[in-house]
C-alpha positions as CSV (number, residue, x, y, z in Angstrom):
1,M,95.3,130.3,106.5
2,S,96.3,127.3,108.5
3,L,99.8,126.5,107.8
4,A,99.7,122.7,109.4
5,L,96.9,122.2,108.0
6,R,98.1,122.4,104.2
7,Q,101.4,121.3,104.8
8,R,99.4,118.0,106.1
9,V,96.7,117.9,103.1
10,V,100.2,118.8,100.8
11,D,101.7,115.1,103.0
12,W,98.8,112.7,101.6
13,L,99.1,113.8,98.7
14,D,102.4,113.0,98.0
15,D,102.7,109.6,100.1
16,N,98.9,108.7,98.5
17,Y,99.5,110.4,94.8
18,H,102.2,112.5,93.8
19,F,105.5,111.4,95.6
20,G,106.9,114.0,96.3
21,D,105.6,116.0,94.0
22,T,102.7,117.8,94.9
23,E,104.3,121.0,95.3
24,A,106.3,121.2,92.2
25,L,102.1,119.9,90.7
26,L,100.4,123.6,92.0
27,A,103.6,125.0,91.4
28,G,102.7,128.3,94.0
29,D,99.2,128.7,93.1
30,D,97.0,127.4,96.1
31,E,94.3,128.0,94.0
32,K,95.2,125.4,91.2
33,S,92.5,123.1,89.9
34,F,92.6,120.1,91.8
35,L,90.1,118.7,88.9
36,R,90.9,120.6,85.8
37,N,95.5,119.8,86.6
38,G,95.4,115.9,87.5
39,I,96.0,116.7,90.4
40,L,93.3,115.3,92.2
41,D,90.6,112.2,90.0
42,S,87.6,111.5,91.8
43,L,88.3,108.3,94.0
44,G,90.9,110.8,95.7
45,F,88.4,113.0,97.0
46,V,87.0,110.3,98.4
47,K,90.0,109.0,100.4
48,L,90.9,112.8,100.9
49,M,87.8,113.5,102.5
50,L,87.9,110.7,104.7
51,F,91.6,111.4,105.6
52,L,90.6,115.1,107.0
53,E,87.6,113.7,108.9
54,D,90.0,110.7,110.1
55,T,92.6,113.3,111.2
56,F,91.2,116.1,111.9
57,T,88.3,115.5,114.1
58,V,85.9,116.6,111.9
59,R,82.6,116.3,109.7
60,I,82.0,116.6,106.2
61,D,78.6,117.0,105.2
62,R,78.6,115.9,101.8
63,K,76.3,118.4,100.5
64,D,79.0,120.5,100.7
65,V,81.3,118.2,98.6
66,R,81.3,120.3,95.6
67,P,83.4,122.4,93.3
68,E,83.9,125.0,96.3
69,N,85.1,124.4,99.0
70,F,86.9,121.1,97.8
71,D,88.9,121.7,94.5
72,S,91.6,123.5,95.8
73,L,94.8,123.0,98.7
74,G,93.6,126.1,99.8
75,K,89.5,125.8,98.9
76,I,89.9,122.6,101.4
77,V,92.1,124.6,103.9
78,R,89.7,127.4,104.5
79,Y,86.7,125.3,104.4
80,I,87.9,122.3,107.1
81,S,89.3,124.4,109.8
82,V,86.7,126.6,110.2
83,L,84.5,123.6,111.1
84,P,82.9,122.6,114.3
85,G,85.6,120.1,116.5
86,Y,88.4,120.6,114.3
87,R,91.9,120.8,115.9
88,E,94.5,122.0,114.1
89,P,97.7,119.6,113.8
90,A,99.7,119.0,115.9
């Protein structure tokens, strides 16, 4: 797992939704469902997709936007890190 990518997503969640509480909400479980646990709503997912594309120079195929790829921090990190064009954050 890319720890740098993970941290950038956590930082984005902190800055945009959870005011520094993302790690507490995850409680050590990177597979915790964002939807079922209220970590991110549908509008938040759209904003997150745009952030990921802009920040990591990737293109997210809209048909891949489904829970199997985006409903937890671990799923997001695994999906994004293998996309063509992905660059590890500095």
